Structures are given as C-alpha cells and as structure tokens.
C-alpha positions, -999 to +999 in steps of 0.1 A: +169+240+341+154+257+375+137+247+409+111+269+421+105+263+459+065+271+459+066+279+496+097+304+498+096+316+463+134+311+461+143+302+424+174+280+416+194+273+391+202+237+385+229+218+363+223+225+327+210+197+303+236+178+284+222+193+252+202+225+245+165+211+227+130+222+217+102+205+217+108+175+239+089+159+264+095+151+301+086+124+329+089+123+365+095+091+382+103+093+419+136+117+423+144+116+387+135+138+359+135+116+321+139+142+288+132+127+256+138+132+220+135+170+207+153+195+185+182+215+181+170+249+191+194+261+164+183+240+139+156+244+111+167+213+089+143+185+089+173+159+088+196+173+111+201+164+149+182+124+146+207+119+175+192+142+195+156+131+187+162+096+202+180+105+228+171+101+266+188+118+294+178+116+330+183+140+360+184+131+395+178+156+422+197+138+450+231+137+431+220+168+409+236+148+378+223+142+342+228+106+329+227+092+294+200+062+291+188+040+262+179+059+231+146+055+215+143+035+188+125+063+169+131+096+162+106+123+180+098+155+190+064+174+196+056+141+212+047+137+247+054+110+275+036+096+303+047+078+340+026+046+350+041+026+376+079+023+362+076+025+330+076+055+307+055+056+274+066+081+248+038+087+225+032+102+189+051+131+178+066+140+149+099+120+135+132+137+117+116+142+084+085+161+097+063+130+093+036+125+120+033+096+139+010+070+162+035+051+170+046+042+207+071+028+229+074+019+265+106+027+288+118+002+317+130+025+338+147-004+361+161-020+329+169+010+307+156-007+278+130+006+250+100-017+240+077-013+210+044-009+216+010-007+202+001+024+183-025+048+184-053+045+156-047+080+151-013+100+144-005+132+169+016+158+175+017+184+198-012+167+216-016+164+255-013+130+275-020+118+310-026+083+333-053+083+350-068+052+368-042+033+353-050+047+316-031+070+294-050+092+273-040+107+244-056+141+237-065+161+209-031+173+190-026+178+151-018+161+119-016+159+083-048+134+074-069+126+101-093+098+098-121+109+071-106+142+066-085+152+036-065+182+045-046+193+074-065+192+104-067+194+142-079+166+165-111+167+184-104+127+191-093+111+225-078+079+230-075+056+253-044+028+265-050-001+287-016-016+292-030-048+304-050-053+275-027-033+252-054-021+229-060+017+224-099+028+221-120+056+215-135+077+245-154+110+245-145+135+215-131+170+230-161+192+220-138+214+203-107+204+181-076+215+198-035+219+199-012+230+222-026+222+250-018+205+283-034+182+307-038+173+345-052+150+364-071+167+395-097+150+415-101+118+397-108+137+366-083+151+335-086+188+329-076+206+297-061+240+291-051+262+267-037+253+229-062+273+203-089+273+228-097+300+256-119+274+274-109+253+301-124+216+297-129+187+324-132+153+316-152+126+339-144+092+334-173+075+353-191+095+331-174+093+296-181+132+287-162+164+285-174+195+301-167+233+299-159+245+334-142+279+330-118+303+307-082+317+305-079+353+293-053+347+271-041+319+250-012+298+252+005+271+233+029+242+241+034+258+277+034+237+311+013+232+339+011+216+373-008+218+402+006+235+437-013+241+471-033+273+475-017+279+506+017+280+493+007+303+464+000+336+487+019+364+470+023+351+436-001+362+410-025+339+407 
C-alpha cells in the first residue's frame, strides 16, 4: 500500500496489508481504512481462501498499524462497501462458489459487529455504490440472471437504500448498462465513470435522471477514482 501527497507529489510506502488480495472493497471512516473480502491473487479455485473472503482489516493512519476485525457473515468478492454515519455497508458481489449476491450486511465501527441488513432486489457484482443525501445507491453491475432476462446480463438498473426505512427502491436506470465502473459524489450529484463505456454520467437525485456529461479516452475496468483540488494537480498529467 502507498500514499500519495498530492501537494508535494511524494509517494510513500505504507505497511503492507495482512494478506495479499484482489477484488476486495474499501471504506474510509475517520483516520481508518477498512478492507473487506476479496480473493487470494495467486488462486483461481472458487472454493479456496474462504476465510480471506469474510475477513476484515483496518488500517490506522495515526499508528500505521493493521488490525483484525470481526469477520463478515458471508464470503464476498467483487462487492462494494459504503460508509455512512459510522456504519459500513457491505453489498452484493459473489461468494466463494462464484454465486452472485444481493445480500447486504452492516458493520458498526464502534461495536466491531456485523449485522444482516435488507437485500437488494437484484443480484450484483462489479457494480458501484455511493452514499448521497443519507441514502446508498447501488449502480449497474453484472449478474447471471437479471429480472425478466434469461441470459448473462449487465445491469442498467439502479437501486437506492433508505437506512431509516430499511428499504431498497428503484430509481432512474442508467442510459446504458454498465459494469466495472466507479462512482463518486460531487456537488450533490453522482458521477459515474468507466467500465464498459467511455461516457461519463451524472445523476441528479432532485430530478431522478441521468445525463451524459462527457467521455474518457480509454475504457477502464475495476479501477479507482477520487476528487482532488485542481490547484494541487499542477505537474500531473491531467
């Protein structure tokens, strides 16, 4: 693991994760990074590394140490996690038998405890999840069988979770089915980038609609993305 100081452009090596892993998910709460699930990058066997796929570790930027936390109740990889009000939501993905999941569980950071939560309507992997306005959005992704479909498919559907009501509801669908993408929140809107399309999408919760606002030059799958102030990016290839 490495850290990048955007102002100085210095890259610093940080303590390694407890285990090498791929297809895991990350969430940030305060000065801590939480990583969950994933698979051994050296293994292709679906039934191996079950313990790794339920494991959760926390990195503390103050002490520069990793810590073991309570395991998830279900194996997950190719899932996503969202932090909202001190709770981490682990959503969807695939289990150790490569079965697509619609399940969700929540992690109380203060109590170090996982709890089952209402599932999505659709099973999803390689999707994007973000928190906006007190809600959680699950965007696109892949699945073996989608509602009203008889074949392998890519989602254009988007679901929104209300933590207070503990319910999932559909919101406006993507203009194009998408997987392997990422989403961030900017200016009270969701911006969706990458995956199997070049277009950049923006979702307005006020209008409940998606708009194509631009494009990228190269398709990118299963990458990561963040927001940084433009005045700090001088000298970067942007």
